[in-house]
C-alpha atoms as a printed R data frame, in Angstrom:
   type eleno elety resid chain resno      x       y       z
1  ATOM     1    CA   MET     A     1 93.898 -67.851 267.637
2  ATOM     2    CA   GLY     A     2 93.043 -71.527 267.403
3  ATOM     3    CA   THR     A     3 90.001 -72.985 265.808
4  ATOM     4    CA   ASP     A     4 87.081 -74.312 267.823
5  ATOM     5    CA   SER     A     5 86.388 -78.012 267.791
6  ATOM     6    CA   ARG     A     6 82.987 -79.532 268.461
7  ATOM     7    CA   GLU     A     7 84.354 -83.044 268.496
8  ATOM     8    CA   GLY     A     8 82.501 -85.112 271.078
9  ATOM     9    CA   TYR     A     9 79.819 -82.438 271.593
10 ATOM    10    CA   GLN     A    10 76.235 -83.674 271.505
11 ATOM    11    CA   ARG     A    11 73.503 -81.078 272.004
12 ATOM    12    CA   THR     A    12 71.114 -83.829 273.114
13 ATOM    13    CA   ALA     A    13 73.322 -84.389 276.170
14 ATOM    14    CA   PHE     A    14 72.150 -81.004 277.520
15 ATOM    15    CA   LYS     A    15 68.349 -81.349 277.373
16 ATOM    16    CA   HIS     A    16 67.986 -79.884 280.862
17 ATOM    17    CA   TRP     A    17 69.448 -76.577 279.635
18 ATOM    18    CA   ASN     A    18 66.693 -76.081 277.086
19 ATOM    19    CA   ALA     A    19 63.781 -75.969 279.531
20 ATOM    20    CA   GLY     A    20 64.814 -72.689 281.138
21 ATOM    21    CA   THR     A    21 64.236 -71.665 284.734
22 ATOM    22    CA   ILE     A    22 60.445 -72.039 284.491
23 ATOM    23    CA   PRO     A    23 59.782 -74.928 282.077
24 ATOM    24    CA   THR     A    24 56.058 -74.146 281.812
25 ATOM    25    CA   ASP     A    25 56.484 -70.566 280.487
26 ATOM    26    CA   GLY     A    26 57.768 -71.678 277.075
27 ATOM    27    CA   CYS     A    27 61.080 -69.777 277.369
28 ATOM    28    CA   ASN     A    28 64.203 -71.856 276.862
29 ATOM    29    CA   THR     A    29 67.553 -70.978 278.411
30 ATOM    30    CA   ARG     A    30 68.679 -69.034 275.319
31 ATOM    31    CA   ALA     A    31 65.565 -66.838 275.377
32 ATOM    32    CA   GLU     A    32 65.952 -66.226 279.101
33 ATOM    33    CA   VAL     A    33 69.577 -65.136 278.700
34 ATOM    34    CA   LEU     A    34 68.758 -62.831 275.771
35 ATOM    35    CA   THR     A    35 65.936 -61.259 277.786
36 ATOM    36    CA   SER     A    36 68.014 -60.846 280.942
37 ATOM    37    CA   GLU     A    37 70.857 -59.206 279.012
38 ATOM    38    CA   ALA     A    38 68.644 -56.860 276.976
39 ATOM    39    CA   VAL     A    39 69.312 -53.128 277.207
40 ATOM    40    CA   ASP     A    40 65.538 -52.670 277.571
41 ATOM    41    CA   ALA     A    41 63.819 -55.936 278.467
42 ATOM    42    CA   PRO     A    42 60.878 -56.898 276.246
43 ATOM    43    CA   GLU     A    43 57.450 -57.907 277.478
44 ATOM    44    CA   ILE     A    44 57.129 -61.682 277.187
45 ATOM    45    CA   GLY     A    45 53.863 -63.013 275.801
46 ATOM    46    CA   PRO     A    46 52.417 -66.504 275.476
47 ATOM    47    CA   GLY     A    47 54.841 -69.066 274.089
48 ATOM    48    CA   CYS     A    48 57.755 -66.812 275.074
49 ATOM    49    CA   GLN     A    49 57.091 -64.339 272.268
50 ATOM    50    CA   PRO     A    50 58.930 -61.067 273.001
51 ATOM    51    CA   THR     A    51 57.272 -57.727 272.283
52 ATOM    52    CA   GLY     A    52 59.457 -54.656 272.117
53 ATOM    53    CA   GLY     A    53 62.666 -54.372 274.053
54 ATOM    54    CA   ARG     A    54 66.138 -53.570 272.796
55 ATOM    55    CA   ARG     A    55 69.345 -55.607 272.689
56 ATOM    56    CA   TRP     A    56 72.955 -54.654 272.190
57 ATOM    57    CA   SER     A    57 74.427 -56.119 269.011
58 ATOM    58    CA   ASN     A    58 78.074 -56.296 267.977
């Protein structure tokens, strides 16, 4: 397998990804994906704080 290269990558170029589907709920795209792929979805509180739920981990 080859090694990954991040040459030319700039996280700041993807600001629109960080807001999530509903920018006002406080959940960024990462949190939304983790929640949607959970085995048992958590309840989401203010500021996108998860309570409970269960995720699959490798």
